C-alpha positions as CSV (number, residue, x, y, z in Angstrom):
1,M,-7.4,-4.6,-10.1
2,Q,-5.6,-7.7,-10.0
3,D,-5.3,-8.5,-14.0
4,S,-4.2,-5.0,-14.6
5,A,-1.4,-5.1,-12.1
6,A,-0.1,-8.3,-13.5
7,K,-0.1,-6.7,-17.3
8,D,1.5,-3.4,-16.5
9,G,4.3,-5.1,-14.5
10,K,5.3,-8.2,-16.8
11,T,8.0,-6.5,-18.4
12,F,9.8,-5.3,-15.0
13,A,8.9,-8.9,-13.4
14,I,11.3,-10.5,-16.6
15,I,13.9,-7.6,-16.2
16,S,14.3,-8.7,-12.7
17,Y,15.4,-11.7,-13.4
18,I,18.3,-10.6,-16.3
19,T,21.4,-10.2,-13.9
20,L,21.6,-8.5,-10.9
21,F,21.5,-5.2,-12.6
22,G,18.4,-6.0,-14.2
23,T,17.0,-6.9,-10.6
24,L,18.1,-3.5,-9.4
25,I,16.8,-1.5,-12.9
26,A,13.5,-3.3,-11.9
27,F,13.9,-2.1,-8.2
28,F,14.3,1.3,-9.0
29,M,11.5,1.5,-11.7
30,N,8.9,0.2,-9.2
31,R,9.6,2.6,-6.7
32,E,7.3,5.1,-8.0
33,K,4.4,3.0,-9.1
34,R,4.4,0.1,-6.6
35,N,3.3,-2.9,-8.6
36,P,3.1,-6.0,-6.2
37,L,3.8,-8.6,-9.1
38,V,7.0,-6.9,-9.8
39,S,7.7,-6.5,-6.4
40,F,7.2,-10.3,-5.7
41,H,9.7,-11.0,-8.7
42,I,12.4,-8.9,-7.6
43,R,12.1,-10.6,-4.2
44,Q,12.5,-13.7,-6.0
45,A,15.4,-12.8,-8.4
46,L,17.6,-10.8,-5.7
47,G,17.5,-13.8,-3.5
48,L,18.6,-16.2,-6.5
49,W,21.4,-13.7,-7.7
50,L,22.7,-13.1,-4.1
51,L,22.6,-16.9,-3.8
52,Q,24.4,-17.4,-7.0
53,L,27.3,-15.4,-5.9
54,L,27.2,-16.5,-2.2
55,L,27.1,-20.0,-3.2
56,G,29.1,-19.6,-6.6
57,Y,32.1,-18.3,-4.6
58,F,32.4,-21.6,-2.3
59,I,31.8,-23.9,-5.2
60,S,34.6,-22.5,-7.3
61,A,36.7,-23.9,-4.4
62,F,36.3,-27.5,-5.4
63,D,37.7,-26.8,-8.8
64,S,35.7,-29.5,-10.1
65,W,33.7,-29.3,-13.6
66,M,31.3,-31.7,-12.3
67,I,30.3,-29.8,-9.5
68,S,30.4,-26.3,-11.2
69,V,28.1,-27.4,-14.0
70,S,25.5,-29.4,-11.8
71,F,25.6,-25.9,-9.6
72,W,25.2,-23.4,-12.8
73,V,22.3,-25.7,-14.1
74,F,20.5,-25.4,-10.6
75,I,20.8,-21.9,-10.9
76,L,19.7,-21.8,-14.4
77,V,16.6,-23.9,-14.2
78,L,15.6,-21.6,-10.9
79,I,16.0,-18.6,-13.1
80,V,14.0,-20.0,-15.9
81,Y,11.2,-21.0,-13.6
82,G,11.0,-17.6,-12.3
83,I,10.9,-15.9,-15.6
84,S,8.3,-18.2,-16.8
85,G,5.9,-17.0,-13.8
86,A,6.7,-13.8,-14.7
87,M,5.8,-14.2,-18.2
88,S,2.4,-15.2,-17.1
89,G,1.8,-13.1,-14.6
90,K,1.9,-15.4,-11.7
91,Y,3.0,-15.5,-8.1
92,N,5.2,-18.8,-8.5
93,E,7.6,-19.0,-5.8
94,V,11.1,-20.6,-6.7
95,P,10.8,-24.4,-5.5
96,M,12.5,-25.0,-1.9
97,L,13.5,-21.2,-1.5
98,G,11.3,-19.0,-2.5
99,P,9.2,-18.6,0.7
100,F,12.5,-18.0,2.7
101,F,13.5,-15.1,-0.2
102,Q,9.8,-13.4,0.5
103,K,10.4,-13.5,4.1
104,L,14.0,-12.3,4.0
105,F,13.2,-9.8,1.4
106,S,9.8,-8.7,2.8
107,S,10.6,-5.0,3.0
108,I,11.2,-4.7,-0.7
109,G,8.3,-3.5,-2.4
110,Q,6.2,-2.4,0.7
């Protein structure tokens, strides 16, 4: 059962990391036939995109390309880590923030 769920949900799990709109598309596509892998990655991706929006607003106030580039590299590395977990069908939490995102968005996919 677990392998079947992982195989069926890989596509939507990957889509959830492709912009905030991809997260919304994966969320609505996962509403009818709940897949635990997709729900897990939707929570991770939603947390990453909201973090990017929130921190990006404050980072832009510094008006420094060094701070901006390091912020974008940080976000990009976390997104690539999430996508690689989705591609392999694993429940890899994003380092440092993943457990917080799972707890914060625990109502998604239930």
